[in-house]
C-alpha positions in Angstrom: -3.8 20.1 7.8 -1.4 18.3 10.1 2.0 17.6 8.7 3.3 14.2 9.9 7.0 13.4 9.7 7.5 9.7 9.0 10.5 7.7 10.2 11.9 4.6 8.4 10.2 2.0 10.6 6.8 3.5 10.2 7.1 3.7 6.4 8.4 0.2 6.0 5.5 -1.2 8.1 3.0 1.0 6.2 4.2 -0.1 2.8 4.5 -3.8 3.6 1.4 -4.5 5.7 -2.3 -4.1 5.4 -3.4 -1.2 7.5 -7.1 -1.4 8.4 -8.0 2.3 8.9 -5.8 3.9 6.2 -8.7 4.8 4.0 -10.6 6.5 6.8 -7.6 8.1 8.5 -8.6 11.7 7.5 -11.9 11.3 9.2 -10.5 9.5 12.3 -7.6 11.9 13.0 -8.2 14.9 10.7 -6.6 15.9 7.5 -3.0 14.8 7.5 -0.1 15.0 5.1 2.7 12.4 5.5 6.2 13.9 4.9 9.4 11.9 4.2 12.6 13.4 5.6 15.5 13.3 3.2 17.6 11.3 5.7 14.8 8.7 5.9 14.8 8.3 2.1 18.6 7.9 2.2 18.3 5.3 4.9 15.7 3.4 2.8 18.0 3.5 -0.2 20.8 2.1 1.9 18.5 -0.7 3.2 17.5 -1.6 -0.3 21.2 -2.5 -0.9 21.2 -5.1 1.9 20.1 -8.5 0.8 17.8 -9.2 3.8 16.0 -5.8 3.5 15.9 -5.3 -0.3 12.3 -6.3 -0.8 10.8 -4.3 2.0 12.9 -1.2 1.4 12.3 -1.3 -2.4 8.5 -1.7 -1.8 8.6 1.2 0.6 10.5 3.5 -1.8 8.0 2.7 -4.5 5.0 3.2 -2.1 6.2 6.7 -1.1 7.5 7.9 -4.5 4.8 10.6 -4.9 5.0 11.8 -1.3 6.5 15.1 -0.3 10.2 15.0 0.8 11.5 17.5 3.3 15.1 18.5 3.9 16.2 18.0 7.5 19.7 16.8 7.0 21.8 15.1 9.7 23.5 11.8 9.8 21.2 9.7 12.0 17.5 9.7 11.2 16.1 9.5 14.7 18.2 12.4 16.0 17.5 14.5 13.0 13.7 14.0 13.3 13.9 14.9 17.0 15.8 18.1 16.3 13.4 19.0 13.5 10.3 18.6 15.6 11.9 20.6 18.5 12.6 23.5 16.0 9.6 23.3 13.7 7.0 21.2 15.4 4.8 18.6 13.9 3.7 15.1 14.6 6.0 12.1 14.2 4.9 8.7 12.7 7.0 5.9 14.1 6.7 2.4 15.6 10.2 2.7 17.3 9.5 2.5 21.0 12.7 4.5 22.0 11.9 7.3 19.5 8.3 7.4 20.7 9.5 7.9 24.3 11.9 10.7 23.4 9.2 12.5 21.3 6.7 12.3 24.1 9.2 13.5 26.7 9.7 16.6 24.5 6.0 17.2 24.4 5.5 15.9 20.9 2.8 13.8 19.5 3.2 10.4 17.9 1.2 8.5 15.2 2.0 4.8 15.4 0.6 1.5 14.3 -1.1 -0.9 16.7 -3.0 -4.0 15.7 -2.6 -3.0 12.0 -4.4 0.4 12.7 -2.9 3.8 12.7 -3.3 5.4 16.1 -2.5 8.8 17.6 -0.6 8.7 20.9 -0.8 11.7 23.2 2.4 13.3 24.5 3.6 12.5 28.0 1.6 14.1 30.7 -1.6 14.3 28.7 -4.4 11.9 29.4 
Protein backbone atom coordinates (compact mmCIF):
# COMPACT_ATOMS: atom_id res chain seq x y z
CA UNK A 1 0.00 0.00 0.00
CA UNK A 2 1.30 3.43 -0.94
CA UNK A 3 0.92 6.08 1.73
CA UNK A 4 0.02 9.46 0.24
CA UNK A 5 0.59 12.62 2.28
CA UNK A 6 -2.09 15.21 1.45
CA UNK A 7 -1.60 18.95 1.54
CA UNK A 8 -4.33 21.49 2.21
CA UNK A 9 -4.97 22.52 -1.40
CA UNK A 10 -5.43 18.92 -2.54
CA UNK A 11 -7.84 18.09 0.29
CA UNK A 12 -9.96 21.20 -0.28
CA UNK A 13 -10.25 20.41 -3.99
CA UNK A 14 -10.97 16.73 -3.35
CA UNK A 15 -13.71 17.48 -0.81
CA UNK A 16 -15.40 20.26 -2.77
CA UNK A 17 -15.30 19.06 -6.40
CA UNK A 18 -16.44 15.95 -8.21
CA UNK A 19 -13.41 13.80 -9.04
CA UNK A 20 -14.14 11.49 -11.98
CA UNK A 21 -11.76 8.60 -11.19
CA UNK A 22 -11.93 8.54 -7.39
CA UNK A 23 -13.88 5.26 -7.29
CA UNK A 24 -11.35 3.49 -9.54
CA UNK A 25 -8.20 5.05 -8.08
CA UNK A 26 -6.94 1.81 -6.48
CA UNK A 27 -7.06 0.02 -9.85
CA UNK A 28 -5.56 2.98 -11.75
CA UNK A 29 -2.63 3.70 -9.42
CA UNK A 30 -2.53 0.78 -6.98
CA UNK A 31 -3.74 0.53 -3.41
CA UNK A 32 -3.25 3.87 -1.69
CA UNK A 33 -3.95 5.35 1.71
CA UNK A 34 -4.42 9.10 2.04
CA UNK A 35 -2.82 10.53 5.20
CA UNK A 36 -3.54 13.94 6.71
CA UNK A 37 -0.61 15.68 8.43
CA UNK A 38 -1.48 17.29 11.77
CA UNK A 39 -0.28 20.66 10.46
CA UNK A 40 -2.66 20.41 7.47
CA UNK A 41 -5.59 19.69 9.79
CA UNK A 42 -4.61 22.72 11.89
CA UNK A 43 -4.45 24.83 8.73
CA UNK A 44 -7.94 23.67 7.71
CA UNK A 45 -9.30 24.56 11.15
CA UNK A 46 -7.79 28.05 10.84
CA UNK A 47 -9.28 28.46 7.35
CA UNK A 48 -12.70 27.43 8.71
CA UNK A 49 -12.58 30.55 10.91
CA UNK A 50 -12.14 32.85 7.89
CA UNK A 51 -15.43 33.98 6.40
CA UNK A 52 -14.44 33.52 2.74
CA UNK A 53 -13.11 29.97 3.34
CA UNK A 54 -15.50 28.68 6.02
CA UNK A 55 -17.69 26.52 3.75
CA UNK A 56 -14.86 24.84 1.80
CA UNK A 57 -12.71 24.26 4.90
CA UNK A 58 -15.63 22.91 6.95
CA UNK A 59 -16.66 20.57 4.10
CA UNK A 60 -13.06 19.36 3.90
CA UNK A 61 -12.77 18.71 7.65
CA UNK A 62 -16.01 16.71 7.50
CA UNK A 63 -14.84 14.81 4.38
CA UNK A 64 -11.58 13.66 6.02
CA UNK A 65 -12.92 13.05 9.53
CA UNK A 66 -12.24 9.27 9.35
CA UNK A 67 -8.89 9.53 7.59
CA UNK A 68 -5.66 8.71 9.40
CA UNK A 69 -3.79 11.75 10.75
CA UNK A 70 -0.02 11.69 11.07
CA UNK A 71 2.12 13.86 13.29
CA UNK A 72 4.77 15.78 11.39
CA UNK A 73 4.76 19.05 13.34
CA UNK A 74 6.26 22.28 12.09
CA UNK A 75 4.79 25.71 11.61
CA UNK A 76 4.33 25.85 7.81
CA UNK A 77 2.58 22.97 6.06
CA UNK A 78 4.55 22.92 2.78
CA UNK A 79 7.96 22.95 4.50
CA UNK A 80 6.87 20.33 7.03
CA UNK A 81 5.59 18.03 4.29
CA UNK A 82 8.85 18.41 2.34
CA UNK A 83 10.96 17.59 5.41
CA UNK A 84 8.77 14.59 6.22
CA UNK A 85 9.07 13.16 2.71
CA UNK A 86 12.86 13.68 2.68
CA UNK A 87 13.13 11.77 5.98
CA UNK A 88 10.43 9.10 5.67
CA UNK A 89 9.56 8.99 1.98
CA UNK A 90 6.13 8.70 0.45
CA UNK A 91 4.06 10.37 -2.20
CA UNK A 92 2.61 13.86 -1.84
CA UNK A 93 -0.88 14.83 -3.01
CA UNK A 94 -1.01 18.51 -3.94
CA UNK A 95 -2.26 20.88 -6.60
CA UNK A 96 0.21 23.59 -5.49
CA UNK A 97 2.59 24.17 -8.43
CA UNK A 98 5.47 25.48 -6.29
CA UNK A 99 5.25 22.51 -3.91
CA UNK A 100 5.05 20.06 -6.84
CA UNK A 101 8.25 21.54 -8.28
CA UNK A 102 10.10 21.24 -4.94
CA UNK A 103 8.95 17.65 -4.40
CA UNK A 104 9.98 16.58 -7.89
CA UNK A 105 13.38 18.28 -7.52
CA UNK A 106 13.95 16.16 -4.42
CA UNK A 107 13.10 12.98 -6.34
CA UNK A 108 9.63 12.66 -4.86
CA UNK A 109 6.41 11.67 -6.58
CA UNK A 110 3.26 13.74 -6.72
CA UNK A 111 -0.40 12.86 -6.98
CA UNK A 112 -2.38 15.80 -8.29
CA UNK A 113 -5.69 16.69 -9.88
CA UNK A 114 -5.98 17.53 -13.59
CA UNK A 115 -9.28 17.87 -15.44
CA UNK A 116 -11.09 16.64 -12.30
CA UNK A 117 -9.12 13.37 -12.34
CA UNK A 118 -6.47 12.26 -9.89
CA UNK A 119 -3.16 11.75 -11.70
CA UNK A 120 0.29 10.49 -10.72
CA UNK A 121 3.13 12.78 -11.80
CA UNK A 122 6.66 11.33 -12.10
CA UNK A 123 9.59 12.90 -10.28
CA UNK A 124 11.94 15.19 -12.21
CA UNK A 125 14.28 13.32 -14.51
CA UNK A 126 11.94 10.37 -15.05
CA UNK A 127 10.06 10.00 -18.29
